[in-house]
TIBA-163752 format. One record per atom (N, C-alpha, C): atom name; x, z, y; residue in one letter. Coordinates in steps of 0.1 Angstrom, whole numbers. Each point is the difference from the previous one (the first is absolute). Example, Ala and Ser with C-alpha at 12.3 -4.5 7.8 and 13.67 -1.06 7.14 Angstrom:
2
{at->N; x->132; z->78; y->-57; aa->A}
{at->CA; x->-9; z->0; y->12; aa->A}
{at->C; x->9; z->0; y->12; aa->A}
{at->N; x->-4; z->-7; y->11; aa->S}
{at->CA; x->9; z->0; y->11; aa->S}
{at->C; x->-8; z->8; y->11; aa->S}
This chain:
67
{at->N; x->-45; z->177; y->90; aa->X}
{at->CA; x->5; z->-7; y->-12; aa->X}
{at->C; x->-9; z->-12; y->-2; aa->X}
{at->N; x->5; z->-12; y->-3; aa->X}
{at->CA; x->-8; z->-12; y->-1; aa->X}
{at->C; x->-6; z->-2; y->-13; aa->X}
{at->N; x->5; z->6; y->-11; aa->X}
{at->CA; x->-5; z->-3; y->-13; aa->X}
{at->C; x->6; z->-12; y->-7; aa->X}
{at->N; x->8; z->-8; y->8; aa->X}
{at->CA; x->7; z->-12; y->-5; aa->X}
{at->C; x->14; z->3; y->-2; aa->X}
{at->N; x->6; z->-4; y->-11; aa->X}
{at->CA; x->14; z->1; y->-2; aa->X}
{at->C; x->6; z->-13; y->5; aa->X}
{at->N; x->2; z->-1; y->14; aa->X}
{at->CA; x->4; z->-13; y->6; aa->X}
{at->C; x->14; z->-5; y->-6; aa->X}
{at->N; x->10; z->8; y->-2; aa->X}
{at->CA; x->12; z->-5; y->-6; aa->X}
{at->C; x->-2; z->-7; y->-13; aa->X}
{at->N; x->-8; z->7; y->-9; aa->X}
{at->CA; x->-2; z->-6; y->-13; aa->X}
{at->C; x->-9; z->-13; y->1; aa->X}
{at->N; x->-10; z->0; y->9; aa->X}
{at->CA; x->-8; z->-12; y->1; aa->X}
{at->C; x->8; z->-11; y->6; aa->X}
{at->N; x->9; z->3; y->10; aa->X}
{at->CA; x->9; z->-11; y->5; aa->X}
{at->C; x->9; z->-5; y->-10; aa->X}
{at->N; x->6; z->9; y->-8; aa->X}
{at->CA; x->9; z->-5; y->-11; aa->X}
{at->C; x->-7; z->-8; y->-10; aa->X}
{at->N; x->-12; z->4; y->-4; aa->X}
{at->CA; x->-8; z->-8; y->-9; aa->X}
{at->C; x->-3; z->-14; y->6; aa->X}
{at->N; x->-5; z->0; y->12; aa->X}
{at->CA; x->-4; z->-13; y->6; aa->X}
{at->C; x->12; z->-9; y->4; aa->X}
{at->N; x->10; z->6; y->7; aa->X}
{at->CA; x->11; z->-8; y->5; aa->X}
{at->C; x->10; z->-3; y->-11; aa->X}
{at->N; x->4; z->10; y->-7; aa->X}
{at->CA; x->10; z->-3; y->-11; aa->X}
{at->C; x->-6; z->-5; y->-13; aa->X}
{at->N; x->-11; z->7; y->-4; aa->X}
{at->CA; x->-6; z->-3; y->-13; aa->X}
{at->C; x->-8; z->-13; y->0; aa->X}
{at->N; x->-7; z->-3; y->11; aa->X}
{at->CA; x->-8; z->-12; y->1; aa->X}
{at->C; x->6; z->-11; y->8; aa->X}
{at->N; x->12; z->3; y->6; aa->X}
{at->CA; x->7; z->-9; y->8; aa->X}
{at->C; x->-8; z->-5; y->12; aa->X}
{at->N; x->-8; z->9; y->6; aa->X}
{at->CA; x->-7; z->-4; y->12; aa->X}
{at->C; x->9; z->2; y->12; aa->X}
{at->N; x->-2; z->-9; y->10; aa->X}
{at->CA; x->7; z->2; y->12; aa->X}
{at->C; x->-7; z->12; y->8; aa->X}
{at->N; x->7; z->7; y->7; aa->X}
{at->CA; x->-5; z->12; y->7; aa->X}
{at->C; x->-13; z->-4; y->8; aa->X}
{at->N; x->0; z->-11; y->7; aa->X}
{at->CA; x->-12; z->-3; y->8; aa->X}
{at->C; x->-12; z->-3; y->-9; aa->X}
{at->N; x->2; z->-5; y->-12; aa->X}
{at->CA; x->-10; z->-3; y->-10; aa->X}
{at->C; x->-5; z->13; y->-6; aa->X}
{at->N; x->9; z->10; y->-3; aa->X}
{at->CA; x->-3; z->13; y->-5; aa->X}
{at->C; x->-10; z->7; y->10; aa->X}
{at->N; x->4; z->0; y->13; aa->X}
{at->CA; x->-8; z->8; y->10; aa->X}
{at->C; x->-13; z->-7; y->3; aa->X}
{at->N; x->-1; z->-13; y->-3; aa->X}
{at->CA; x->-13; z->-7; y->2; aa->X}
{at->C; x->-10; z->3; y->-11; aa->X}
{at->N; x->4; z->5; y->-11; aa->X}
{at->CA; x->-9; z->3; y->-11; aa->X}
{at->C; x->-9; z->11; y->3; aa->X}
{at->N; x->-12; z->0; y->-6; aa->X}
{at->CA; x->-9; z->12; y->1; aa->X}
{at->C; x->4; z->8; y->-12; aa->X}
{at->N; x->-3; z->13; y->0; aa->X}
{at->CA; x->3; z->8; y->-12; aa->X}
{at->C; x->-6; z->-5; y->-13; aa->X}
{at->N; x->-12; z->-6; y->1; aa->X}
{at->CA; x->-7; z->-6; y->-12; aa->X}
{at->C; x->8; z->-12; y->-5; aa->X}
{at->N; x->5; z->-8; y->9; aa->X}
{at->CA; x->9; z->-11; y->-4; aa->X}
{at->C; x->13; z->4; y->-7; aa->X}
{at->N; x->6; z->10; y->6; aa->X}
{at->CA; x->12; z->5; y->-6; aa->X}
{at->C; x->-2; z->7; y->-13; aa->X}
{at->N; x->-11; z->7; y->-1; aa->X}
{at->CA; x->-4; z->6; y->-13; aa->X}
{at->C; x->-2; z->-11; y->-11; aa->X}
{at->N; x->-6; z->-11; y->4; aa->X}
{at->CA; x->-2; z->-11; y->-10; aa->X}
{at->C; x->13; z->-6; y->-4; aa->X}
{at->N; x->9; z->-3; y->10; aa->X}
{at->CA; x->13; z->-6; y->-3; aa->X}
{at->C; x->8; z->9; y->-9; aa->X}
{at->N; x->-2; z->13; y->1; aa->X}
{at->CA; x->8; z->10; y->-8; aa->X}
{at->C; x->-7; z->2; y->-14; aa->X}
{at->N; x->-11; z->-7; y->-2; aa->X}
{at->CA; x->-6; z->1; y->-13; aa->X}
{at->C; x->-9; z->12; y->-2; aa->X}
{at->N; x->-4; z->5; y->12; aa->X}
{at->CA; x->-9; z->12; y->-1; aa->X}
{at->C; x->-14; z->-4; y->7; aa->X}
{at->N; x->-8; z->-7; y->-8; aa->X}
{at->CA; x->-12; z->-6; y->6; aa->X}
{at->C; x->-12; z->9; y->-1; aa->X}
{at->N; x->1; z->12; y->-6; aa->X}
{at->CA; x->-12; z->8; y->-2; aa->X}
{at->C; x->-5; z->4; y->14; aa->X}
{at->N; x->-13; z->-1; y->2; aa->X}
{at->CA; x->-6; z->3; y->13; aa->X}
{at->C; x->1; z->15; y->3; aa->X}
{at->N; x->1; z->3; y->13; aa->X}
{at->CA; x->-1; z->14; y->4; aa->X}
{at->C; x->-14; z->3; y->3; aa->X}
{at->N; x->-3; z->13; y->-1; aa->X}
{at->CA; x->-14; z->5; y->3; aa->X}
{at->C; x->-3; z->-4; y->14; aa->X}
{at->N; x->-13; z->-3; y->3; aa->X}
{at->CA; x->-4; z->-3; y->14; aa->X}
{at->C; x->2; z->13; y->8; aa->X}
{at->N; x->1; z->-2; y->13; aa->X}
{at->CA; x->1; z->10; y->10; aa->X}
{at->C; x->-13; z->9; y->0; aa->X}
{at->N; x->1; z->12; y->-3; aa->X}
{at->CA; x->-11; z->9; y->0; aa->X}
{at->C; x->-2; z->6; y->14; aa->X}
{at->N; x->-12; z->4; y->3; aa->X}
{at->CA; x->-3; z->5; y->14; aa->X}
{at->C; x->9; z->12; y->3; aa->X}
{at->N; x->3; z->9; y->-9; aa->X}
{at->CA; x->8; z->11; y->3; aa->X}
{at->C; x->14; z->-4; y->4; aa->X}
{at->N; x->6; z->-11; y->-6; aa->X}
{at->CA; x->13; z->-5; y->3; aa->X}
{at->C; x->-1; z->-6; y->14; aa->X}
{at->N; x->-11; z->-8; y->3; aa->X}
{at->CA; x->-1; z->-6; y->13; aa->X}
{at->C; x->-1; z->11; y->11; aa->X}
{at->N; x->-7; z->10; y->-2; aa->X}
{at->CA; x->-1; z->11; y->9; aa->X}
{at->C; x->14; z->7; y->2; aa->X}
{at->N; x->7; z->1; y->-10; aa->X}
{at->CA; x->14; z->6; y->1; aa->X}
{at->C; x->9; z->-10; y->8; aa->X}
{at->N; x->-1; z->-13; y->-2; aa->X}
{at->CA; x->8; z->-9; y->8; aa->X}
{at->C; x->-4; z->0; y->15; aa->X}
{at->N; x->-13; z->1; y->2; aa->X}
{at->CA; x->-5; z->0; y->14; aa->X}
{at->C; x->5; z->13; y->7; aa->X}
{at->N; x->0; z->11; y->-7; aa->X}
{at->CA; x->6; z->12; y->7; aa->X}
{at->C; x->15; z->-1; y->2; aa->X}
{at->N; x->7; z->-7; y->-9; aa->X}
{at->CA; x->14; z->-1; y->2; aa->X}
{at->C; x->4; z->-11; y->10; aa->X}
{at->N; x->-8; z->-10; y->2; aa->X}
{at->CA; x->3; z->-11; y->9; aa->X}
{at->C; x->-13; z->-3; y->8; aa->X}
{at->N; x->-3; z->9; y->9; aa->X}
{at->CA; x->-12; z->-2; y->8; aa->X}
{at->C; x->2; z->-11; y->10; aa->X}
{at->N; x->-12; z->-7; y->3; aa->X}
{at->CA; x->1; z->-10; y->11; aa->X}
{at->C; x->2; z->7; y->13; aa->X}
{at->N; x->7; z->-7; y->9; aa->X}
{at->CA; x->3; z->6; y->13; aa->X}
{at->C; x->-7; z->-9; y->10; aa->X}
{at->N; x->-6; z->6; y->10; aa->X}
{at->CA; x->-6; z->-8; y->11; aa->X}
{at->C; x->11; z->-9; y->6; aa->X}
{at->N; x->-3; z->-13; y->1; aa->X}
{at->CA; x->9; z->-9; y->6; aa->X}
{at->C; x->8; z->-8; y->-10; aa->X}
{at->N; x->-1; z->3; y->-13; aa->X}
{at->CA; x->7; z->-8; y->-10; aa->X}
{at->C; x->-6; z->-14; y->0; aa->X}
{at->N; x->8; z->-9; y->-4; aa->X}
{at->CA; x->-5; z->-14; y->-1; aa->X}
{at->C; x->-11; z->-1; y->-10; aa->X}
{at->N; x->-11; z->-7; y->3; aa->X}
{at->CA; x->-10; z->-2; y->-10; aa->X}
{at->C; x->-10; z->11; y->0; aa->X}
{at->N; x->0; z->9; y->10; aa->X}
{at->CA; x->-9; z->11; y->-1; aa->X}
{at->C; x->-14; z->-3; y->7; aa->X}
{at->N; x->-1; z->-13; y->4; aa->X}
{at->CA; x->-13; z->-4; y->5; aa->X}
{at->C; x->-1; z->3; y->14; aa->X}
């Protein structure tokens, strides 16, 4: 589960803000949040959350950018 309600976000951006789909998908989550009037900052990424993400999405040998 992604944690994002994509249908609601797409409706808010494309229908509510009249964004073209390509403009909607080019936005960062922070930019979309600002356009929707929700400018309160999110808490910074804590080490525990980073470790959780690293376990969920480990780097694989041979991935681009792995040095």
